[in-house]
Structures are given as C-alpha cells and as structure tokens.
N, C-alpha and C positions, 0 to 999 in steps of 0.2 A: 377350278382353274390353277393350273400350276403358277407360283408365283417366288420371287427372292424378297425375302423382308431384309430390311437394312435396317440395321441396329446402332447404335451409339456405343461407345467406347469403353469396355470392364478389363478388369483384369482377367479374369477366366473366357472372355473373347479372343483377347488377346493372344492368351495362351494356347489357346485350341487354334488360330489362326496362323500363329507361327509354325504348328507342327503341321497343317494341314487336316484336321484331324475335327471329329464332330463334337459337340460340346451338347450333353445331355442338361445338363443345368441352365444351360441359354435356352434350348429351345421350351425346355418343359417351362418355363418359367413365361415363356409367350405365349404357350396353348393354355397356359392357366390365365391368362389376360386377355386373350382373344379367344374365345371358345369355339369359334368357327373355324381356326386356321388349326391345321394340323399339320404336323413338322416331319420330313423327312429324316428318321435317326442317322442316316448312313453318311449325310452330306456333311461335308466338312467346312466348318466355319472358314470365311473367307476375307482376307482383309481390301479395303477399299480405301489408295489413298486418300488424304487429305487432296484436293486442289484448288487452285485456285487463279486467275489471269496474273500473268507477270507482271501485265500493266497497272496492275491495281484495279482494273475494270471489273463489272458485273461478270460471272462467268455464265454466259447464255451461248457462247459458241465454241466448239471445237477449234475453228483456226484460226486463233488467235494463241501468242505463246503463253504455256501453261506451266506453274510451277509443281511438285506434285510433293508431301511429304508425307512419311511412313512410319512418323513419332505417335504411336497408341493417341496419345490425345488428340489427336489432327485427325487421325483415322476413323471411319465407320466399318462396320462387319454384317459380312451377308448369311443370312441361312435360309433354304429353301424347306418349302411344303406347298399345299394347297388351301385354297377358301373355296367356297360355294359357287357353283354357275348359278344363272336365272337372278328372280327377284333377291334372293337372299345374300347375293355378291355386294352390292351398295352398304348395308348394313354392317359386313364382314370386314369391309373396307373402310369404315367411317370406325368401327372399333381398332380395328389395328392401328390407324394413325391415330389414333387419341392413346393407346398407349405410350407412357412417359420414356420406356427404351427403344420405340420405333421410330426411325427417321421417315423411313417411306416404304412404300409396299411397289413393287418394280413386276413388269411382265416375264414372262419366262417361256417367249413360245419356243414354238417346233422349229427347228432347224433341217433344212435337208441337202444333199447333193445335189450339184446340177448335171445332171447324164446329158449323154447325146439323144439328139435329136433323130429318132429313125426314120429309114427309108431312103436317104441319099449314100451311095459310095463312100469310100475314103479320095479324098481330094489329095493323093500323092503320101509320100510316107515320111515315117520320123528323120530318117537320113535327108532328104530334101528339107524338112524343119531345121535341122545341122546347119547345113549350106545357106540358107535363106539369111539365117540368124549371124553367119560367119563363124561357125564352130571352129574351122581349121588354123583363121588366125589369131583367134583366144586363146586357142588350146597350144599355139606357137609361143605365145606371150606368159603360158604358166596362167592364163586365168579358165579353171575347168573346177571349181567349188571347193578345191583342195585350203584345208583351214577354214571351212564355214561348215556353221551348225543349220541343217534346212529342215524346220520341224512341219509334218505332214499332219495338219491338224483337217482329219477325215475319218474314212470307216475303217481305218488300218493299215498296214503293208504286210504283205508275204515275200519274205526275203528271199525264201528257195524259187518262189514264181520266177523271181525278176531275175535270178541266175540264169534259169532255163532261156532267157530270153537275151542273153550277152551281157545281163548288168554284173557289175561288182560292187554293191552296196554297203557302204561302210555303217551299220546300225548303231547307235549308243544306247543298249538295250535297258542301262542303268536309269538313263535322264529320261526314257520315255514313259509312255502313261496310258493307263487304260480306264474308263470308268469301273465305280465297285459294280459286282453281278456280273463282268464279263468273263468268261473260260480262257479264253484265249490270251496270249502272251503276245508285250510288242515283237514285230516279226515275224510271227507265224498267226497272224490273221487270216482268215478265208479270202481269198482272191476276188479283190470289188475293186469298187472305185478310188479306194484310196491306194493299193497296189497300181493301178493306171497314171494315178498322179505323182507318185512314186517314178516307175518308170518316165512320165513325160519329164520332169524337171532333172534328170538324168542325160536329157538329149546335151545341155550346153555344162551341166555343174555333175558328169560322173563320178567324182571325188571329194563330194561333198558329205559329211557327217550328216546320217537320216537323226531325228527325232522322230517316233513316232506315237502321234497322239490318236488316237481310236476315239473321238469324242462321236461320231455317227455311230457308235455299234451300240449306245445305249438303248435302251426298248423303252420305245414311248410310242403313244398316241398319234403317230406323224402316218402320212399318206404311202410309205412307202419303206421297206426293211432298211434305207440309208437315212436313218432320220435321228435326230439326238435333241436334248436340250441345250438353251444358251447355257444356263448354269451351269453345265460340263464344260462348256470352252470359256467360262471364268475360273472354272480350278485350271484346267489347262494352260490359261495364258498366265496366270496368276504363277504356275510351275516355272513357266517359260521363263518370267520374270525376273523369279531369281536365279536361273540359270545364267542368264545373260547379266546379271549385276554383279554375278561375282568371277566373272569373265577378266581378266588383264583390260585395264582399257586399249593399253597399244596393239592387242589381238584381238579386241571384239567384233566378232562376226557374227549375223543369226538373221538368216531369212525364215518368214513364216506362210507359208502356202495356203488359203483357205478354197476349195472350191464345193462352197455350200453357201447357203442364205435363208431367209423366210420366204415364203411361196404365198402363204396364207394371210393376209391381217386378221383374219378371224381369232387365231392364237396370240393375237397381243391387244391391249387396253388402245380404244381409239387415238389418233391426232389428240393432241392437247391436254388428255388426260396425264397427270404427274406419274402413273407408270409405265407409261409408252415406251417400247423399244426403237420403234421403227423411226421417229423424228424427233428423238430425245437426245440432245447432248448429255444428262445429268443420268442416262441410264448406266449402273455401273459398268455392263461390258463395255459401253463406250468409253467410260472411263479408263477405266482396264487396259485397253486395248491404245490409247493415249499413253499411258505409262509405261508398258511394255516399249513404245516407239521412241520414247523420251528417253529411253535406259537404253538405247542403241541398235532395237534390232529393227529391220525391214518386213515391213507386213503388207500381204498381196490379199485382194478378195477378188473372186470371181464378179461381175457385172451382174450375173443372171441370164435365165435363158426365157425371160418373158418379152422379148423382141416381138415388134407387131406383125411379123412378116408371118413367123410359127411358133406363138408362143407355147414353150412348157407346158400340157393338160392341166398340171396341178396349180397354175399361175392365175391367182383369184384377187389382182388389183384391181381388175375393173380397167377404166380410166384413169385411176393413179399414179404414179411415181413408182415403177417396180424397184429401182437403187435405193432400197434402204438400210436403215440401220448399219452396222460399219459397214457394208457394203460400201456405205457413200460415206466413210470417215474421211477428214479431210487426212488425218496422218498416215494412211495407206493407199497404196497403188490399186486403183479398182480397173479390171481387166477386162476387156471388150472381145469379141472371138473375129477372127476373119479366117477363108481360105486360104491355101495355097496360091492362089490365084490375087489374093491380096485385096478380095472382095468381104465386107461385112457379112457373117451368113446372120440366115434373116430369125434366127432365135435369139440371136446377142440382146441383151436389154440396150435401150436409148436411154438417156439422160434427157432433163437432169436430174441427180440426185438428190436425197432430200436432207442429209446433215449438212452436205455443201453442195452447191448447184452442178460446179462442172465434174461431175462424173458421166462413163467411164473416163479414167485418165488416158490411157492409151489401149490399141489392141494388140495381140499376139495369136499366133498362127494355131488354130485347131481343125479338128475333123479329118484326121489322116491315119495311115495303117501305122501301127506303133506297138502297144503292150501286148494285144491280141487278146486281152479282157473284154474288150466290145468290139463288132467289126470295123469299128473307126473309133478312134480314141478325140472324143468329140466334146462339144458346150461347151461354154465359157470352164466348165471345169478341167478342161484339158488346156484352153488357154495360158488360166492363171499359172498353173506350175511350171508351162513352158517359158514363160515370161520370168519366175520366181528363179527358174536355172541362168537364166540369163542375168539377174541380180548376185543370184552367189556365184559364177563367175567372176562379174565384178569385183566383190568380197575379196576372190582369193588376192589380189593385188592393195584392196584398197579398203581398210578397216573403217569401221565409224568412225573411230577417232580420227581420221584423216578428214574423213567425206562423211558427213553427219545423214541419217536417214531423210530427211527434210532436202539436203544439197543433192542427194542422189535421187531423189524420186524428180527434183527439178530436171536433173541431167536425163532422167529419162524420157521424159516429156520434151526436154529441148530437142532431142537427138533425134528423135521419132521420125519416121518417112512420113512426112502430110498425106493423108488422104482424106475424100469427100470434100468439103469445103475447105476456102483456106483459112490455115488456123483452126485453132478450137472447133469442132463439133460434137455433137451428144450422137452420132454412129461411131467413129472411132477415137474420141479425144484428139490427143494432140496426134495421132496417127500411128504408125505400128511401129514396134521395139524393133530398136537397130543395134545389134551387137557391137556391128563394126565401129559405127558414129559413136556410142557411148564409151568405144575404148579410146577413140581417136579425142574426146573430148576431157578425156581423166587425163593426161601426159602434162 
C-alpha cells in the first residue's frame, strides 16, 4: 500500500521542503527504523503547515476558522513510500507510528478523473452554456478571466489542440508542473481529459492565465489511464500555495479546478482509522487544501459520478456516501451536474458529503458538444470547470482582498437558481450557478 508518512520538524526536512526536493537523509533514517517501509526516493519532502482552530477549540473540523503557521517548529513534513498489504500491514503501521520521528501514517489513495457517461448524445453546445450563464453580460463588464490564474489539476493540457477549437489560452509554463517521470511538458500533453477541462473553463473565462498541473498523468495502479496518486496532488497544492502567497494582496486571484476524486475505498484506510483520507479532516491533503483557500485561492471540485441513476462503473462505495475527502471539503465548492434543460444528470453524485454534510454546493452545466475530445463534454468533470470559469470571470473584477474565497462561496450559493426541493437539497445543492445574478450581487 502506498502511504504518506508525516514527520516531525527537522532542519534537514525543512531545507528540503523549502526547495521541494527529496532528502535521502530523511527517508533513509525512516527506512532504517521501519524495516517494512520502502521510501520513494524521487518524492520531494512537502511541508504541512501547523494548524489550529482560531477559537482555540479542538481541531476536529475543517468547518471552523483555522490559523496556519509555516514556521518550521510548528510544521510537519511528508515523505512517500509503501508498506506491505495483508497481514503484515498492522505490524508495519505499529512500527512506523512508534518511530520517534513519525507523527502519523496516512493513506495515499488512487485518484481518477470523472469522465462522461456513455450513450446519451450531447444536450446542446458550449455556446448555449455561455448564454445560459450570462456570458455576453459578464463580458461587457470586463468579467472574462483577465488577470486571474486558473490551475487545471488534471491530465494535462494541449494548447495547440485548444487553438484548433478557437481558444487562445494564455499558459504560464514556468509556473506549471508535471509529476516526475512524465516526458511531456506543460501545454504539450496528450489531448485528453485535462484538455476538455481547459476548454470548458474558457467558456466563461477565455482570458484567464492557465496553470497546467498534470497530476493525473502519473503512472499508478489505478483502474484507468487517467489516474494519479493523492500525494502528487499534495505537491501540486504546495506549489500553488507558494504562487498565490507571492502575489500582491491587491491583485490576488487564483481559481483551482479539480475534476477528479476517489472512486474506490479499497485504496484508503477505513473510516475511523487515523490514516484515513475520505472522512478525516486531519489528513495532510485536506489540511493543505484548507491552507491554499486561506491564502486566497478559490477551489472547486467535481462532486463525482456516483449518482444513483447511472453511476460510473468504477464506483465502489456501495451504500456509503460517495462525496468524500477534498470533494466534500468545507473550503471548496463541490459541483454537481445538470443538463442544459436544468435537470440533474443521473450520474451526478448526491450528498450528504463526508467532511461536511451540505455537499454538493451548487450545480453547473454538463453533457454538451464543446471541446471535441469526447462526443460530449460530460460528467461532473465538465460541470466543474464550467463553474470555475464563472468564478474566474468574477475574479476579474473582484480580487480575494475585496471578496474572500469564503465570501465568494456564499455569494455563489446565495445567487444560484433554486432547483429540486425548496432551498438546499442533496441533488442540486443550493441550485444552478447563475453568472448574471452573481454579477448583480457583487455591486
């Protein structure tokens, strides 16, 4: 089983994490002390900020105000590796947790993209999506993504292909990233799921500056070619946090779109286990997501394609709740999917969520003819970047110093077009994202 090992602070770990590079001295020491742990020598040491509830209460929920500290003495540090499966796993975990330098051992589950459900034809076009979201009205007000970074955390983007589809994306190659061992470079990845996501966010934010984070290109034991490890998302988010923190406060604007999630609990420790990801607010990735939002980034996650009507074939949640981990994080917008007739698509996952119950937050449009990567841009994979484009358009005029990410989430929820049951429901959340109503509420 792949795991992330959380270590106590040391000068060597902090120096390596500052440069996001591996530290052989750190991993070798853990391997010597934990005989059944095999370190990934190419994985960089990653800093996890110290966190506490702003009220002084116990840090048992991500739904409360949090304070983060990046001082070395307050931080912990992550390395990646493997421990045995089967009967030997319990002994390996006990040995690791007894090591004086180890704080905890966490799961590193496989994460996979949320592709379209096959069979049904597209329900309209990307042009129609823009019209439904009020693109002409927002564009006339200069709300088109200009001056905003949008990070596509997915399988990578192919800029040349997007140009053949009429897009003129502005890619910041220097600030983009690929996991180790990937031969292609930012903006030049194979045409796939991430390229669809980049196209779809461009419906409402054509002038945003793209950051290409090809987390799902890493080669893992997942069920599809579009799978990666959560530990690579940890690196990605750490890099994004550095970028947003370095931006001047008055112009800080970053949107992060994530059309992926965990489909199978078998890659995770069970709920209640201290190393669990799906239900655990203290998992390092869930903390790093919270720290990126606190730094000023707007984060959106697809709700997933495990809806009761036509769930994705990879869904293995059974009767348990499918919106889990960061997809259910209180500091993100979790996006459900609706067709262009404003009805929930059958595969869109329903709440409640695990880290916080009121998930999904809102719904957005999907299953339309757009990028041409697939017969339809579908799944909550398309709904998420479409909604991210609306958020990026808003950020063209209203930076995080004026409207915080938490305030913007509230605005998106409050201005959504109510569907389903009156008020909040677990199919549509607060309703369908409404670009025009959002613009009016921001005056």
